[in-house]
C-alpha positions as CSV (number, residue, x, y, z in Angstrom):
1,M,-24.9,9.9,124.4
2,G,-23.6,7.1,126.8
3,R,-21.3,9.2,128.9
4,D,-22.3,12.1,131.2
5,L,-20.7,15.5,130.9
6,A,-18.9,15.2,134.0
7,E,-17.0,12.1,132.8
8,E,-16.2,14.2,129.5
9,V,-15.0,17.1,131.6
10,R,-12.8,14.6,133.8
11,D,-11.1,13.3,130.4
12,V,-10.3,16.9,129.5
13,V,-8.8,18.3,132.8
14,A,-7.3,14.8,134.3
15,G,-4.0,15.2,132.4
16,P,-3.4,18.7,133.4
17,V,-4.4,18.3,137.0
18,A,-2.0,15.2,137.2
19,G,0.6,17.2,135.4
20,L,0.6,19.6,138.5
21,G,1.1,16.5,140.9
22,A,-2.6,16.4,142.1
23,D,-5.2,13.7,142.1
24,L,-8.5,14.6,140.6
25,E,-11.0,13.3,143.2
26,D,-14.3,14.3,141.8
27,V,-16.0,16.4,139.0
28,E,-19.4,17.9,139.1
29,V,-21.1,20.0,136.5
30,V,-24.4,21.8,137.2
31,A,-26.6,24.3,135.4
32,A,-26.7,27.7,137.1
33,G,-29.0,29.9,135.0
34,R,-27.5,30.3,131.5
35,R,-24.2,29.0,132.5
36,R,-22.8,26.0,134.0
37,V,-20.6,25.4,137.2
38,V,-17.9,23.1,136.8
39,R,-16.5,21.8,140.1
40,L,-13.2,20.0,140.5
41,L,-12.3,18.4,143.8
42,V,-8.4,17.9,143.8
43,D,-5.9,16.8,146.7
44,T,-2.3,15.7,147.0
45,E,-0.4,13.7,149.6
46,S,0.4,16.8,151.4
47,G,-2.9,18.7,150.9
48,V,-3.4,21.5,148.6
49,S,-2.3,25.1,149.1
50,L,-4.3,28.0,147.7
51,D,-1.3,28.8,145.1
52,E,-1.8,25.1,143.9
53,V,-5.4,25.5,143.7
54,A,-5.0,28.6,141.7
55,E,-2.4,27.1,139.3
56,I,-4.7,24.1,138.8
57,N,-7.6,26.4,138.1
58,R,-5.6,28.0,135.4
59,A,-4.5,24.6,133.8
60,A,-7.9,23.1,134.1
61,G,-9.7,26.3,132.5
62,T,-7.0,26.6,129.6
63,A,-7.7,22.8,128.8
64,L,-11.5,23.4,128.9
65,D,-11.4,26.4,126.8
66,G,-9.2,24.5,124.2
67,S,-11.8,21.7,124.0
68,D,-15.5,21.7,122.9
69,V,-16.7,19.6,125.8
70,L,-18.7,22.5,127.3
71,G,-19.9,23.7,124.0
72,E,-20.6,27.5,123.5
73,Q,-22.3,27.9,127.1
74,P,-20.3,29.9,129.6
75,Y,-19.0,28.2,132.7
76,V,-17.7,29.0,135.9
77,L,-14.8,26.9,137.1
78,E,-14.5,26.1,141.0
79,V,-11.3,24.1,142.2
80,S,-11.3,23.1,145.8
81,S,-9.8,20.3,148.1
82,P,-12.0,17.6,149.9
83,G,-13.7,18.6,153.2
84,V,-13.3,16.9,156.4
85,G,-16.7,15.1,155.9
86,R,-15.7,13.5,152.6
87,P,-15.8,9.8,152.7
88,L,-12.5,7.8,152.4
89,T,-13.1,5.8,149.3
90,Q,-9.5,5.0,148.1
91,V,-6.6,3.5,149.8
92,R,-4.8,6.9,149.0
93,H,-7.5,8.6,151.1
94,W,-6.7,6.6,154.2
95,R,-3.1,7.0,153.7
96,R,-3.6,10.9,153.8
97,N,-5.4,10.6,157.1
98,V,-3.1,8.5,159.3
99,G,-3.3,9.5,162.8
100,R,-6.8,11.1,162.4
101,V,-10.0,9.4,164.0
102,V,-12.4,7.7,161.6
103,R,-15.9,6.6,162.1
104,V,-16.7,3.5,160.0
105,K,-19.8,1.9,159.1
106,R,-19.4,-1.6,158.0
107,V,-21.0,-3.4,155.0
108,D,-22.4,-6.2,157.3
109,G,-24.5,-3.7,159.0
110,G,-22.6,-4.5,162.4
111,E,-21.8,-1.8,165.0
112,Q,-19.8,1.1,163.8
113,V,-16.2,1.4,164.8
114,E,-14.5,4.5,165.7
115,G,-10.8,4.6,166.1
116,R,-7.4,6.5,165.0
117,I,-5.8,5.3,161.9
118,L,-2.5,3.8,162.8
119,S,-1.4,2.3,159.5
120,V,-2.6,1.7,156.1
121,G,-1.8,-1.3,153.6
122,D,-3.1,-2.1,150.2
123,D,-5.9,-4.1,151.6
124,A,-6.6,-2.9,155.1
125,A,-6.2,-0.3,157.7
126,V,-5.2,-0.6,161.3
127,L,-7.1,1.4,163.9
128,A,-6.7,1.9,167.5
129,V,-10.1,1.4,168.9
130,A,-10.6,1.5,172.7
131,G,-7.0,0.8,173.3
132,A,-6.8,-2.2,171.2
133,E,-5.5,-2.4,167.5
134,V,-8.3,-3.4,165.0
135,R,-7.2,-4.5,161.4
136,L,-10.2,-3.3,159.2
137,P,-10.3,-4.7,155.7
138,Y,-11.5,-1.9,153.0
139,D,-13.9,-4.4,151.5
140,S,-15.7,-4.5,155.0
141,V,-16.3,-0.9,154.8
142,D,-19.4,0.5,153.8
143,R,-18.7,4.2,154.9
144,A,-15.7,5.7,156.4
145,V,-15.4,9.6,157.4
146,V,-13.0,11.5,159.4
147,Q,-14.1,12.7,162.6
148,V,-13.2,16.4,163.7
149,E,-11.1,16.6,166.9
150,L,-11.4,20.0,168.9
151,N,-9.4,18.8,171.6
152,R,-6.8,16.6,170.6
153,S,-4.4,16.1,173.6
154,G,-1.1,14.3,174.2
155,G,0.4,15.2,170.7
156,Q,-1.6,12.2,169.2
């Protein structure tokens, strides 16, 4: 068995999730006593509403029930959206966070960069860092995480 269960679940639910206009960001399957917990992380360009989460849950549940990927073992399906601490790993993640502050650890081990995402291209983002615009190629990023702003001022 070369593929893990999460990959098999992804194959089953990816179509129904995409059919509802959402991106399937992650799939996790964990044992919980006599059942499994299947966690789907979904997002859209404008975020995910509770109604959309419920609709995705129904569609993914129907797809899982119609397949034999989980066998006869009962499961609990949890659908949620990414939290603030989730790393930016795809260009679409950067696009969804334009205007937010991000902390970036570089692959070369250099000093961390923290700045506001001004724009996003196919191969790099531009950040406002200490009053200057800094072009940050994605291939230079080891890890990037949106920072929580409690007192954002000036409408920025």
